[in-house]
C-alpha positions in Angstrom: 124.9 49.3 40.9 122.7 51.1 43.3 120.3 53.5 41.7 119.5 55.3 45.0 122.0 57.9 45.9 122.6 58.3 49.7 124.0 61.7 50.7 126.7 62.8 50.9 127.4 61.5 47.4 131.0 60.6 46.8 130.9 58.7 43.6 128.4 58.3 40.8 128.0 56.1 37.8 127.2 57.9 34.6 126.3 57.0 31.0 127.9 59.1 28.2 126.2 59.5 24.8 129.0 57.8 22.9 129.3 54.3 21.2 130.5 52.7 24.4 128.7 49.9 26.2 129.5 50.5 29.8 129.0 53.2 32.4 131.8 55.2 34.1 132.5 56.1 37.7 133.2 59.8 38.6 134.0 61.5 41.9 131.5 64.1 43.1 132.9 67.4 44.5 131.5 68.5 47.8 130.2 71.7 46.3 127.7 69.9 44.1 127.1 66.7 46.2 123.7 67.7 47.3 122.6 68.5 43.8 123.5 65.1 42.2 120.4 62.9 41.6 119.6 60.0 39.3 118.2 61.3 36.0 120.1 64.6 36.0 122.7 65.6 33.5 126.2 66.4 34.6 129.2 67.8 32.7 132.2 65.5 32.8 135.7 65.4 31.4 136.0 62.5 29.0 139.3 62.1 27.3 140.4 65.5 26.0 136.9 67.0 26.0 134.0 67.8 28.2 130.5 66.4 27.5 127.1 65.7 28.9 126.5 62.5 30.9 123.5 61.0 32.7 123.6 60.1 36.4 122.5 56.4 36.7 123.2 55.8 40.4 125.9 54.8 42.8 128.6 52.4 41.5 128.6 48.9 43.0 132.4 49.0 43.3 134.9 51.9 43.1 138.2 51.1 41.3 141.1 51.7 43.6 144.0 51.3 41.2 143.5 54.5 39.2 142.7 58.1 39.6 139.0 58.9 39.3 138.0 62.1 37.6 135.5 64.5 39.1 132.3 65.8 37.5 132.5 69.4 36.5 129.0 70.6 37.1 125.3 69.6 37.5 123.3 70.9 34.5 119.7 70.3 35.8 117.7 71.6 38.7 115.3 68.6 38.5 115.9 65.1 37.1 115.0 64.6 33.4 113.8 61.1 34.1 112.6 59.4 37.3 114.8 57.0 39.2 112.6 54.0 38.2 113.6 54.5 34.5 117.3 54.0 35.2 117.0 50.1 35.3 114.6 50.3 32.4 117.3 52.0 30.3 119.9 49.5 31.4 117.6 46.6 30.4 116.9 48.2 27.1 120.6 48.7 26.3 121.4 45.1 27.3 118.5 43.6 25.3 119.0 45.6 22.1 122.9 45.4 22.5 123.2 49.2 22.2 125.4 51.8 24.1 123.6 52.8 27.3 124.3 56.6 26.8 122.9 56.5 23.3 119.8 54.7 24.6 119.2 57.6 27.0 120.0 60.2 24.3 117.4 58.6 22.0 114.8 58.6 24.8 115.2 62.2 25.9 113.9 65.2 23.9 116.4 66.3 21.2 118.6 69.3 21.8 119.7 68.5 25.4 123.3 67.5 24.7 126.0 69.9 25.8 129.4 69.1 24.4 132.6 70.8 23.4 133.1 71.7 19.8 136.1 73.1 17.9 135.6 76.4 16.1 137.8 78.8 14.1 137.7 82.6 14.5 139.5 85.5 12.9 142.6 87.1 14.5 143.5 90.8 14.3 146.0 89.9 11.6 143.3 88.0 9.7 140.9 90.9 10.0 143.6 93.2 8.5 144.0 91.0 5.5 140.2 90.9 5.0 139.8 94.7 5.2 142.9 95.3 3.0 141.3 93.3 0.2 144.2 90.9 0.0 142.1 87.8 -0.4 140.4 86.3 -3.4 136.6 85.9 -3.5 136.4 82.4 -2.1 138.7 83.2 0.9 137.0 86.5 1.5 133.7 84.7 2.0 135.2 82.3 4.5 137.1 85.0 6.4 133.9 87.2 6.5 132.0 84.2 8.1 134.7 83.8 10.8 134.7 87.6 11.4 131.0 87.5 12.2 131.4 84.6 14.7 133.6 81.5 15.1 132.7 78.7 12.7 132.9 74.9 12.8 134.9 73.1 10.1 131.8 71.6 8.6 130.2 75.0 8.3 133.2 76.4 6.5 133.6 73.3 4.3 129.9 73.6 3.3 130.4 77.3 2.4 133.4 76.4 0.2 131.4 73.6 -1.5 133.7 70.9 -0.3 137.0 72.6 -1.5 138.3 73.5 2.0 140.7 70.9 3.4 141.7 70.6 7.1 145.4 71.2 6.1 144.5 74.6 4.8 142.9 75.6 8.2 146.1 74.4 9.9 148.2 76.6 7.6 146.0 79.6 8.4 146.3 78.9 12.1 150.2 78.6 11.8 150.2 81.9 9.9 148.3 83.6 12.7 145.3 84.5 10.5 142.8 82.5 12.4 142.7 80.9 15.9 141.5 77.4 16.7 139.6 77.1 20.0 137.4 74.7 21.9 134.1 76.0 23.3 131.2 74.5 25.1 128.1 74.3 22.9 124.6 75.3 24.1 121.7 73.0 24.4 119.0 73.7 21.7 116.0 72.7 23.7 115.4 75.4 26.4 112.7 76.9 28.6 110.4 79.4 26.9 110.0 82.6 28.8 107.4 85.3 28.4 107.1 88.8 29.9 104.4 89.1 32.5 103.1 92.5 33.7 101.6 93.1 37.1 100.4 96.3 38.9 102.6 97.8 41.7 100.8 99.2 44.8 99.6 102.7 44.3 101.7 105.3 46.2 99.7 108.1 47.8 100.4 111.5 46.4 101.6 110.1 43.0 100.6 111.9 39.8 97.2 111.0 38.2 97.4 108.4 35.5 96.5 109.2 31.9 93.3 107.6 30.5 95.4 105.0 28.6 97.4 104.1 31.7 94.2 103.9 33.8 92.8 101.4 31.2 95.9 99.3 31.5 96.0 99.4 35.3 92.3 98.4 35.5 93.0 95.4 33.3 95.9 94.4 35.6 93.9 94.9 38.8 91.1 92.8 37.4 93.3 89.9 36.0 96.5 90.0 38.1 99.7 89.3 36.4 99.1 89.1 32.6 101.3 87.9 29.8 102.2 90.8 27.5 100.7 89.3 24.3 97.4 88.8 26.2 97.5 92.4 27.5 98.2 93.8 24.0 94.9 92.1 22.8 93.0 94.1 25.4 95.1 97.3 25.3 96.8 97.6 21.8 99.4 100.2 23.1 100.4 98.0 26.1 104.0 97.3 24.8 104.8 101.0 24.7 102.9 101.9 27.9 104.4 99.2 30.2 108.0 100.3 29.6 107.2 103.8 30.6 105.1 102.7 33.6 107.8 100.3 34.8 110.3 103.3 34.8 107.7 105.2 36.9 107.3 102.3 39.3 103.6 101.7 38.4 104.0 98.2 37.0 106.4 95.4 37.4 107.8 93.4 34.4 109.2 89.9 35.0 110.1 87.0 32.7 108.4 83.7 33.6 108.8 80.2 32.3 105.8 79.2 30.2 104.8 76.1 28.3 104.3 76.2 24.6 100.6 75.5 23.6 100.1 72.4 21.5 96.5 71.7 21.9 95.1 74.3 19.4 91.4 74.9 18.9 89.1 73.9 21.8 87.2 70.7 21.6 83.6 70.4 22.9 83.4 68.0 25.9 81.5 64.8 25.4 79.8 62.3 27.7 80.6 58.7 27.9 78.1 56.7 25.8 76.4 53.6 27.1 78.7 50.7 26.6 77.8 47.5 24.7 77.7 44.3 26.6 81.1 43.3 25.2 82.6 46.7 26.0 81.2 46.4 29.6 82.6 43.0 30.0 86.1 44.1 28.8 86.1 47.2 31.1 84.9 45.1 34.1 87.5 42.4 33.5 90.4 44.8 33.3 89.2 47.1 36.2 89.2 44.0 38.4 93.0 43.8 38.3 93.7 47.5 38.9 96.1 47.8 41.8 97.1 44.1 41.6 100.4 44.6 39.8 101.5 43.8 36.3 99.0 42.3 33.8 98.9 42.3 30.0 95.7 42.0 28.0 95.3 41.6 24.2 92.1 43.4 23.3 91.2 41.9 19.9 88.3 43.9 18.6 87.1 43.9 15.0 87.2 47.3 13.2 84.5 49.6 14.5 83.9 47.6 17.7 84.7 50.5 20.0 88.1 49.8 21.4 88.8 53.5 21.9 85.8 53.8 24.2 87.2 50.9 26.3 90.5 52.8 26.5 88.7 56.0 27.7 86.8 54.2 30.4 89.9 52.5 31.7 91.9 55.8 31.6 89.1 57.4 33.6 89.4 54.7 36.2 93.2 55.1 36.3 93.0 58.9 36.7 90.5 58.5 39.5 93.2 56.5 41.3 95.9 59.0 40.4 97.6 56.4 38.2 99.4 57.9 35.1 98.2 56.7 31.7 100.4 56.3 28.5 98.6 55.8 25.2 100.7 54.8 22.1 99.5 55.0 18.5 101.6 54.0 15.5 101.5 57.2 13.5 101.6 60.9 14.2 98.3 61.3 12.2 96.6 59.0 14.7 97.9 61.1 17.6 95.5 63.9 16.5 92.5 61.5 16.4 93.3 60.0 19.8 94.0 63.4 21.2 90.5 64.7 20.2 88.8 61.7 21.8 90.8 62.1 25.1 90.4 65.9 25.2 86.7 65.6 24.8 86.6 63.4 27.8 89.4 64.7 30.0 89.9 68.3 28.9 93.4 69.7 28.5 94.9 67.4 31.2 97.1 65.6 28.7 100.6 65.8 27.1 101.6 65.0 23.6 104.9 63.4 22.6 105.9 62.7 19.0 108.6 63.5 16.5 106.5 66.1 14.8 107.1 68.6 17.7 109.9 71.1 17.7 112.7 70.5 20.2 111.3 73.2 22.5 107.7 71.8 22.3 108.9 68.3 23.1 111.0 69.6 25.9 108.0 71.4 27.4 105.8 68.3 27.2 108.6 66.2 28.8 108.9 68.6 31.7 105.2 68.7 32.4 105.2 64.9 32.7 108.4 64.7 34.7 107.1 67.3 37.1 103.8 65.5 37.6 101.7 68.2 35.9 100.1 65.7 33.5 98.5 62.3 34.2 97.9 61.3 30.5 100.4 61.2 27.6 99.5 60.4 24.0 102.1 59.8 21.4 103.8 57.7 18.7 106.5 55.1 19.5 109.0 57.5 21.1 106.4 58.3 23.8 107.2 55.0 25.4 110.0 56.9 27.2 107.6 59.4 28.8 109.1 60.2 32.2 106.2 59.2 34.5 107.4 58.3 37.9 105.2 55.2 38.0 102.8 54.2 35.3 99.4 52.7 36.1 98.1 51.9 32.6 99.8 51.5 29.2 97.7 51.3 26.1 99.1 50.3 22.7 96.5 50.9 20.0 96.9 49.1 16.6 99.5 46.9 18.3 100.2 44.9 15.2 101.5 47.9 13.3 105.1 47.8 12.0 105.5 51.5 12.7 106.2 50.7 16.3 109.5 49.3 15.2 112.2 52.1 15.2 114.6 51.7 12.3 117.3 54.2 13.5 120.5 53.4 15.3 118.5 52.0 18.3 116.1 49.5 16.7 113.6 49.1 19.5 110.0 47.9 19.2 107.7 50.3 21.2 105.0 47.6 21.6 107.4 45.2 23.3 108.9 48.0 25.4 105.3 49.0 26.5 105.0 45.5 28.1 108.5 45.7 29.7 107.7 49.2 31.1 104.4 48.0 32.5 106.2 45.1 34.2 108.8 47.5 35.6 106.2 49.8 37.0 103.7 47.1 38.1 101.2 48.5 35.6 98.5 47.1 33.3 99.3 46.9 29.6 96.6 46.7 27.0 97.5 45.8 23.4 94.6 46.6 21.1 94.0 45.6 17.4 91.5 44.2 15.0 94.3 42.2 13.4 96.7 41.3 16.3 100.3 40.3 15.5 101.0 36.6 15.5 103.4 37.2 18.3 100.7 38.7 20.6 98.2 36.0 19.8 100.8 33.3 20.4 101.6 34.9 23.8 97.9 34.5 24.6 98.0 30.8 23.7 101.0 30.2 26.0 99.4 32.1 28.9 101.6 35.3 28.9 98.7 37.6 28.0 95.0 37.5 28.7 92.6 37.6 25.8 89.5 39.9 25.5 87.5 39.8 22.3 85.1 42.4 20.9 83.3 40.6 18.0 80.5 43.0 17.2 80.5 46.6 15.9 78.9 49.2 18.0 75.2 49.9 17.4 75.0 46.5 15.8 76.5 47.8 12.5 77.5 45.1 10.1 80.9 44.5 8.6 81.2 45.8 5.0 80.3 43.4 2.2 83.5 42.4 0.4 83.5 41.6 -3.3 86.6 40.0 -4.7 87.4 40.7 -8.3 89.9 38.5 -10.1 92.2 40.7 -12.1 93.3 37.7 -14.2 90.0 38.0 -16.1 90.9 41.5 -17.5 94.6 40.9 -18.3 94.1 41.9 -21.9 93.1 45.5 -20.9 95.6 48.2 -21.4 96.9 50.9 -19.1 95.0 51.9 -16.0 91.9 50.0 -17.1 93.7 46.8 -16.0 93.3 48.1 -12.4 90.4 50.6 -12.5 87.7 48.1 -13.4 84.2 48.9 -14.6 82.7 47.4 -11.5 84.7 49.7 -9.3 84.0 52.8 -11.5 80.2 52.1 -11.3 80.4 51.6 -7.5 82.3 55.0 -7.1 79.6 56.7 -9.2 76.8 55.2 -7.1 78.5 56.2 -3.8 79.0 59.8 -5.0 75.4 60.0 -6.0 74.4 59.2 -2.4 76.7 62.0 -1.2 78.9 59.5 0.6 82.7 59.2 0.6 85.1 56.8 -1.2 88.5 55.5 -0.2 90.8 54.0 -2.8 93.8 52.1 -1.5 97.0 51.5 -3.6 100.2 50.8 -1.7 102.5 52.3 -4.2 103.2 56.0 -4.5 104.3 58.0 -7.6 102.9 58.2 -11.1 104.8 55.3 -12.9 107.0 52.8 -11.1 108.4 51.1 -14.3 110.6 53.2 -16.5 112.0 51.3 -19.5 114.2 52.5 -22.3 112.4 51.9 -25.6 115.7 51.3 -27.5 117.7 49.0 -25.2 114.9 47.8 -23.0 116.8 48.4 -19.7 115.1 50.0 -16.7 116.0 53.4 -15.3 117.9 52.7 -12.1 119.1 54.8 -9.3 122.9 55.6 -9.5 123.2 55.3 -5.7 120.9 52.3 -5.0 120.2 49.0 -6.7 116.6 49.8 -7.3 114.4 51.2 -10.1 113.4 54.8 -10.2 109.8 56.0 -10.0 108.3 58.8 -12.1 106.6 61.6 -10.2 104.3 63.8 -12.3 103.9 66.8 -10.0 107.7 67.3 -9.7 108.3 66.0 -13.3 111.2 64.0 -12.1 112.5 60.4 -11.7 112.9 59.7 -8.0 114.5 57.0 -5.8 112.2 56.0 -2.9 115.2 54.8 -0.9 117.9 57.5 -1.0 115.6 60.3 -2.2 117.9 61.2 -5.2 116.2 62.7 -8.3 116.8 63.0 -12.0 115.0 65.4 -14.3 112.3 63.7 -16.4 114.2 64.8 -19.5 117.2 62.5 -18.5 118.3 60.0 -21.1 119.0 56.3 -20.6 122.4 55.8 -18.8 123.1 52.7 -20.9 122.5 53.8 -24.5 121.7 57.5 -24.3 118.2 57.2 -25.7 115.7 59.8 -24.6 112.8 57.4 -25.3 111.7 56.3 -21.9 108.4 54.4 -21.4 106.5 55.2 -18.2 104.6 52.1 -17.1 102.9 50.9 -14.0 100.6 52.6 -11.6 101.0 54.6 -8.4 98.8 56.8 -6.2 99.7 60.0 -8.2 98.6 58.5 -11.5 95.5 57.0 -9.9 94.5 60.4 -8.5 94.8 62.0 -11.9 92.8 59.2 -13.6 90.0 59.4 -10.9 89.8 63.2 -11.2 89.4 62.8 -15.0 86.7 60.2 -14.6 84.8 62.2 -11.9 85.5 65.9 -12.6 82.8 67.1 -10.2 84.2 65.2 -7.3 86.9 66.6 -4.9 89.7 64.1 -5.1 92.8 64.2 -2.7 95.7 62.0 -2.1 97.3 60.8 1.1 100.8 59.5 0.8 104.3 60.5 1.9 104.5 63.0 -1.0 101.4 65.0 0.1 102.0 64.9 3.9 105.7 65.9 4.2 104.9 69.4 5.4 104.3 69.8 9.1 100.6 69.7 9.9 99.6 68.6 6.3 98.2 65.3 7.3 96.1 66.7 10.1 94.7 69.3 7.8 93.9 66.6 5.2 92.1 64.5 7.7 90.2 67.5 9.0 88.9 68.1 5.4 87.9 64.5 5.2 86.1 64.6 8.5 84.3 67.8 7.4 83.3 66.0 4.1 85.1 68.5 1.9 86.8 65.4 0.2 84.7 63.1 -1.9 87.4 60.5 -2.9 90.6 59.9 -1.0 93.4 58.0 -2.7 96.1 56.7 -0.5 98.8 54.3 0.5 98.9 52.3 3.7 98.7 55.5 5.6 94.9 55.4 5.1 94.6 52.0 6.7 95.8 53.0 10.2 92.8 53.2 12.5 91.1 56.3 11.1 87.4 56.6 11.9 85.3 58.5 9.3 81.7 57.4 9.3 80.8 58.7 5.8 83.2 56.5 3.9 81.0 53.7 2.6 83.1 52.4 -0.3 86.6 51.1 -0.2 88.4 50.1 -3.4 91.5 48.0 -3.0 93.2 48.5 -6.4 95.7 45.7 -6.2 95.8 43.5 -3.1 98.9 41.5 -4.1 101.7 44.1 -3.8 102.9 43.1 -0.3 102.7 39.4 -1.1 105.7 39.5 -3.4 108.1 40.8 -0.7 111.0 38.4 0.1 110.0 38.2 3.8 108.4 35.4 5.9 106.0 38.0 7.3 104.6 38.9 3.8 101.4 36.9 4.4 100.8 38.5 7.8 101.3 42.0 6.6 99.0 41.4 3.6 96.2 40.1 5.8 96.5 42.9 8.3 96.7 45.7 5.6 93.7 44.4 3.7 91.6 43.7 6.7 92.4 47.1 8.2 91.7 49.1 5.0 88.5 47.2 4.4 87.4 48.1 8.0 87.4 51.8 7.1 84.1 51.2 5.3 80.6 51.4 6.9 81.6 52.8 10.3 78.6 55.1 10.3 74.9 54.5 9.8 75.1 53.5 6.2 76.4 50.0 5.3 79.8 49.7 3.8 81.1 47.9 0.7 84.6 46.8 -0.3 85.8 45.9 -3.8 89.0 43.9 -3.5 90.9 43.4 -6.7 93.6 40.7 -6.8 95.5 38.3 -9.0 95.6 35.7 -6.2 92.0 35.3 -5.0 92.8 31.9 -3.6 95.7 32.9 -1.4 94.8 32.2 2.2 95.8 35.8 3.4 93.5 37.4 0.9 90.6 34.9 1.5 90.9 35.5 5.3 90.9 39.3 4.8 87.9 39.0 2.5 86.0 37.2 5.3 87.5 39.3 8.1 88.4 35.9 9.6 91.4 36.4 11.8 91.2 32.9 13.4 91.4 31.2 10.0 94.4 33.2 9.0 96.1 32.6 12.4 95.7 28.8 12.2 97.2 28.6 8.7 100.1 31.1 9.3 101.1 29.8 12.8 101.4 26.3 11.3 103.8 27.6 8.6 105.9 29.5 11.2 106.1 26.4 13.5 107.2 24.2 10.6 110.0 26.5 9.6 111.0 27.6 13.1 110.3 31.3 12.5 109.1 33.7 15.2 107.2 33.4 17.5 108.8 29.9 17.8 112.3 31.4 17.6 114.2 34.5 18.5 116.3 36.3 15.8 119.1 38.8 15.6 120.1 40.4 12.3 123.6 41.5 11.8 123.8 44.2 9.1 127.1 44.9 7.4 127.5 47.9 5.1 130.3 49.9 3.4 131.0 52.0 0.4 133.5 49.5 -1.0 131.9 46.3 -2.4 134.9 44.0 -2.0 135.6 45.3 1.5 132.0 44.9 2.6 131.6 41.4 1.3 135.0 40.4 2.6 134.2 41.5 6.1 130.8 39.8 6.0 132.6 36.5 5.1 135.1 37.1 7.9 132.2 37.4 10.4 130.7 34.2 8.9 134.0 32.3 9.5 133.9 33.6 13.1 130.3 32.4 13.3 131.5 28.9 12.3 134.2 29.0 15.0 131.6 29.9 17.7 129.1 27.3 16.4 131.7 24.6 16.9 131.6 25.3 20.6 128.4 23.4 21.2 128.6 23.8 25.0 128.6 27.6 24.8 126.7 28.3 21.6 124.7 25.2 20.8 121.2 25.7 19.4 122.0 28.9 17.4 121.4 28.6 13.6 123.5 31.0 11.4 121.9 32.0 8.1 124.3 33.8 5.7 126.2 35.8 5.0 124.2 36.9 2.0 123.7 40.1 0.1 120.6 42.0 1.4 117.6 41.8 -0.9 118.3 45.5 -1.6 122.1 45.0 -2.0 122.9 48.7 -2.4 121.3 51.8 -0.9 122.6 55.4 -0.9 126.1 54.2 -2.2 126.4 51.6 0.6 126.7 47.9 -0.2 124.8 45.8 2.2 125.2 42.2 3.5 123.5 40.5 6.4 123.8 37.5 8.7 120.8 36.1 10.5 121.1 34.4 13.9 118.2 32.2 15.0 117.5 30.2 18.2 114.6 29.0 20.3 116.3 30.7 23.3 116.7 34.4 23.6 119.7 34.2 26.0 121.5 31.9 23.6 121.2 34.1 20.5 122.1 37.2 22.5 125.2 35.6 23.9 126.2 34.4 20.4 125.8 37.9 19.0 127.9 39.5 21.7 130.7 37.0 21.3 130.5 37.4 17.5 131.0 41.2 17.6 132.8 42.0 20.9 135.0 39.1 21.8 138.9 39.4 21.5 138.7 37.0 18.6 136.2 39.1 16.6 137.6 40.2 13.2 138.7 43.9 13.3 136.6 46.2 11.2 138.2 47.9 8.2 137.8 51.7 7.9 134.5 52.5 6.3 132.7 49.3 7.4 129.8 49.6 9.8 127.9 46.8 11.6 124.4 47.2 12.9 122.5 44.9 15.3 118.8 44.4 14.9 117.3 42.4 17.7 113.8 40.9 16.8 114.0 42.3 13.2 110.8 43.1 11.4 112.3 44.1 8.1 114.7 41.8 6.3 115.2 43.9 3.2 
């Protein structure tokens, strides 16, 4: 395949957004030959329909034994992604064993797919039946919908509450009441246009203008072309005036493409502070390799050591050299914090990319980057696909965070892709964290990455003093007193008396997570998942945290019918209520998934925290992710053991990272910080290392455990996930795959060195009515485990899937649940 297209273009290779793993060759008509470029969308015939495809380059060979179809049209004036990203997408599809077209569809802003759809509209005969009142109520509603505009089957089925069958539609078509047709859909993400008003030259001898028109013309002559909303702020009657003045030839009205404004309120510029000796050494070391090609650095800096200032200095150097900069953060909430820091230093010269944007907003930001209008982009994991022509610097903040792993259909890790993208573009990659992943630290030890350490907090601030409280000593206490100890309550009171802020961390949301029937003793479980329900006080409902289904809190036990349900356990919602009762004068707020669902809610909450309108913040792991609020001086970790009980070999690593990160929120300002860490396992090495903020001690212990068991980073893993709605079918297909694994394993020459673990039921065997099984492939060689996985699923000998069975591939899995 040749990515560069040499005019005149006769044939192109395209990727279609369907579950197919290869690209397809199409002929290019002379009429559109000059418009075809890599990165543009084209409309192609595919089977019996037309759909969007992405130009990937010239084919290496053109098949001669069959007729090649021609593309229908070119959909873009400019490429959506630069030519350099085409091989990046191919690599990504190959490594993650995912259809190439779906890879590109995932990377691009949502709403760009144009495809055919089948719709049903009303005929004249059908309209006559509707107007004559010859239909019952249910049919009248459906026919009225089709009279308004043609409808898809799923829209009609939804309106009929699932009672409409495809056979009924066929009968109505055969009867001539409705017509079935195929139409080309519109893309949802489009340019935004706005009316601009400009003054026309004054014609001699024309009538004098009224005072209102004179005011409007004066504004236009002073400011030039003005957007109508801006003009209305200066001249309130502008909307009415410009229509009349346009008819009289006095002004011109034109629609112009504009960008949607995302940056909101202005931020005061700041000046770069004087760097510490460690920061200066870090910046100097990395600056020295600018322009020398691909390099990766692990910036391991303790919490509060000023990693962001290092990023800002290096970004300034890159911008000085006209080298684009991409900054990744793990959560949308951190985009806002990083945006503030970069806008204060670089003004409005940056783009934002994350899933919290609307389709139109994301499309705007994408276009600004693709057209070279922005040198800096900041975003969450999907920003790794930002269409810079050639990156100069890629920064991954909080690189250890699991949120960089995408758990959708394409299960990529944005941190790993950042390094791949930097290598593709010959850029510098910086992975920053106070608690680096074992994988990254191991890469330092084998020479793949270079290590830079920041071991001191800025302004010589001390790390918070950590007190470990053994919860075993108060097991006899009842209710919330088992977790809200007197030592923590006294510390909260003392902190509030000093007008300082408190952070309470509990990694479990809801009010009560244990719901037991008092009569039969059985737990309340989700009907669709094999998990227990959680009681939520605000909604007064029992909720499943996996499928989202709810039951009214008045629901009875599904086993014995008793209404006596005991609500035990503790979550952030219950903790918030208890804290508010203990400290009625304090402003207490909660930060978890329940309180931050609404768009912009998390940013508003963090703004109130920054403005010191919140005294006590209660939260889940969301509060541990790199937030910097200098007036938080006390952190209370309610129960440090929750993540240790997870059936995952990474449980110790996640526990250490979470505890060290949340402890690092304390004492980031002038006042010293304090942490009270409550645990049932004070001797566990992860907790002991987090207490001492001793990453090296944790790494030495954990890396030995991984080496002994052959777990990553000493092996590469691929998880095969099998799920279906029929338990027997799902387990049967998993066992068929296992037998095929055994056959492949017997061929030592082709597949030696790959360990097969399973099949076993997933730790959560049923979620949302789907039964789940998994097989784990493990090898010290990445090429071997990839080859094994492809042969397992795609060879002619692979067992055919039954209807209703789906198989997912997770390369380098982070979550084994």
